[in-house]
Each structure stands twice: as structure tokens, then as C-alpha cells.
C-alpha positions as CSV (number, residue, x, y, z in Angstrom):
1,M,-19.5,-3.7,-3.5
2,T,-19.0,-5.9,-0.2
3,E,-16.1,-5.3,1.8
4,S,-14.5,-8.5,0.7
5,N,-14.6,-7.4,-3.0
6,A,-13.4,-3.8,-2.0
7,A,-10.2,-5.6,-0.4
8,Q,-10.0,-7.9,-3.8
9,T,-9.6,-4.8,-5.8
10,G,-7.4,-2.7,-3.8
11,E,-10.0,0.3,-2.9
12,G,-8.6,1.0,0.4
13,F,-5.5,2.3,-1.6
14,P,-4.6,5.6,-3.3
15,K,-4.3,5.0,-7.2
16,T,-1.1,3.2,-7.6
17,G,-0.1,1.4,-11.2
18,A,-1.3,-2.6,-11.3
19,P,1.8,-4.0,-10.3
20,A,2.3,-2.4,-7.1
21,L,-1.2,-2.7,-6.0
22,R,-0.8,-6.6,-7.0
23,A,2.0,-6.4,-4.7
24,L,0.1,-5.0,-2.0
25,L,-2.6,-7.6,-2.4
26,G,-0.5,-10.6,-2.8
27,A,1.6,-9.5,0.4
28,G,-2.4,-9.5,2.3
29,Y,-2.5,-5.6,2.6
30,T,-5.9,-4.9,2.1
31,E,-5.9,-1.1,3.7
32,L,-3.1,2.0,3.7
33,S,-3.4,1.7,7.5
34,Q,-1.9,-1.6,7.4
35,L,1.3,-0.1,5.9
36,T,2.0,1.5,9.1
37,S,3.3,-1.5,10.7
38,V,6.0,-2.2,7.3
39,S,9.0,-0.1,6.4
40,E,9.2,1.7,2.9
41,K,12.5,-0.4,2.7
42,E,10.5,-3.4,3.1
43,L,7.5,-2.7,0.7
44,A,10.5,-1.9,-1.7
45,K,11.2,-5.4,-1.9
46,L,8.1,-6.4,-3.3
47,H,8.0,-7.2,-6.6
48,G,6.1,-4.6,-8.4
49,M,6.6,-1.6,-5.8
50,G,8.6,1.3,-7.5
51,P,9.8,4.6,-6.2
52,K,6.7,6.3,-7.7
53,A,4.0,3.8,-6.1
54,L,6.0,4.2,-2.8
55,R,5.7,7.8,-3.3
56,I,2.1,7.9,-3.7
57,L,1.6,5.6,-0.8
58,R,3.5,8.0,1.5
59,E,1.8,10.8,0.7
60,A,-1.4,9.5,1.3
61,L,-0.5,8.2,4.8
62,A,0.8,11.8,5.7
63,E,-2.5,12.7,4.4
64,R,-3.8,10.5,7.5
65,G,-1.4,11.5,10.0
66,L,0.5,8.0,9.4
67,T,3.6,6.9,8.5
68,F,5.7,4.0,7.6
69,A,7.2,2.3,10.5
70,E,10.3,3.0,11.5
71,K,12.3,-0.5,10.8
């Protein structure tokens, strides 16, 4: 699979629900590391992004020593 295809399918993110993945891709996020530039509160505003998806993303960031932005 090419890098472009991986970005379109969200392979750079942990397993979340389809609505959350569509919200991330629709907002232009293609890699987990990009979420360090956005706050959890900002992500929560995306249609399809719920508490469970935010928790999964927070845990995935923490596993890599990263966090959401503090905005």
C-alpha cells in the first residue's frame, strides 16, 4: 500500500470507530503525530469524534510519549 493510500484509509491512527476516523481524515489529519498540534477540546468539536475515540487517541499518543496540544 502506498503512503497516499495509507493516509486515505487512516492506517496512521489506532483503531477507532469509522465516524471518528472520517472526522480526522476530513479535517486533514493523516498521522497520529499531527494531533499534537490540536487540543482535545478542538478535536471534540469534530462531527463523529466522541469520548471513546478521544480516549483511544489520547492513549495512543501517550504510548509514544506525546500529548494533545494545551490550547
